[in-house]
Steps between C-alpha positions, in 0.01 A plus 500: 500500500838389364760767477553588127868526563510112518405503134760763392780252392259310275355829363846625421582172327185515282574874412873482444491777241329747731723759670360701793673835573433861612385733214740749353398834347536363144237232569233767473386434145446135578310579813268740305441261222403206731282717726320658213427165340274393796353815650250756372673760722814561304837591642807672388876521532444806720303293739761220506769749597278686751387184680816298515787745472399834653261403772533667844487157652736227391339312210615197304371314192598141460484365151477159334694467168496209256824581306441867405114484526347659818220254587407629847557738778415564861552843672540568874510826693642527858218681663491598874181462693379756764549214759874519429512167313664485152293334233583386152215630279458298180435678170486408129513116510449355156603194298466453132211257433716243331725481804226459760444174705864410470608618846676820389280706734648296789849588385404864504330476841808339645728775368256765643486337847875462516554861403236609767664299775835661438331834550331413826146467356253321736191475284421505126191696392315559169178640337473269200218440249326162488770317300774643721305397810485147364877498443589634842278245668697230307810655643369458855361847553171563685227679318381715786204671334350626178517879479201680343501860386236737634337708229266805502320575186286795393369723645824625651418811711705632790185632663370139524776394744319408825673463839314524833771374728386137516835368373831567684852401429550384861828311574543359152858405462574280200804374324573691181775522243710792616524802276761764554572829317746334264259218417220733416723714296602192295142354491321816401727759352723260303239249378560442129127442401268674743443859615384552854332797673542584865215620711642644830347645815823461696794257540285240674179546301534451122405283204661408171274438204545390139275546206477191282327474168409138455548408123278192543182644648558857386447633849697749702598382852654697784706266706564605870843347511574605854319685775631600848286663764517562869121520570177414318429881452839535324388210276180667424685817389742303284213308334311823437798628299539165319130485408517862365808414292306200361200712407712766336673237291183307398626185674261198475621313803728547804693200628685423824623209702364456851502173695167391655626520858602863484304813589585635154308209340193566722506871421536454125218251480272759663606744224383265233817308422441137394738211476613404151646145496831496317775245445734633765626305806707557807760228545762431761780244561688488825878459474506530881231287680482769767324717249202266491272748688513724192299247306158664574355780284355672807841600608567691172410822326556500120461779248515533120850646534617143611415352161702584192201521271382833663 
């Protein structure tokens, strides 16, 4: 596949009124207006500031302007992995419809990649929707896998949790997006739109949940945004508390991410969780060819906390 950078001189020539630059704090209203034009899930100035100007990890939004009009943006967060590698995690990529198919996305991609290289990033990562997945593939990314959400509907009863010891964690060691204390403080306690609840057994065994009232299907969802456990018995105790919370709050469904190769997935399926196909994908692009072994879903563990929609 030809390197898109070979096309950049011609793209710049055809888009000579377009200026690519890093966002400034006063670009917030334009960001909100463009975002809310295309998404049912609305955003705010508070989100813009939180995501790109107060993040615990370095975060940057690159913008495309035609004169004074904001016509596109592409966010990137410098996110360490538990393997010690630094990744650039892509967020909030969008182009105004009238400016699509003109190569402007390539100009933004080039700016993002150049920025990441100066910061020592080895691999780009993203969890886009279907249209974002198509755009990233055009930029030379690999769509590693589609990510489905696991859902447990009614009845939700803590007494129904069944574990007889047939599933064990074993020696599971997966690559994850690293979360330290400062990140969790920013992600949960400072979030401008969502409220989270912590369910804690001890420092190694806990969950973070979020109640979400879906305005479209009128149902109440309890998202398990993050769960950490040191044994399957600890997981059982955490889920018992989560199920009881859900029952007390008249939740219609519980959601969680668990990848098919993990013990968590096998356990949840036995508890009545089913895969709900959604338009969410896991994508990677190697800036360092030595990172190619990461390009397999079986090496990873992903959770809802890793996606900005939860």
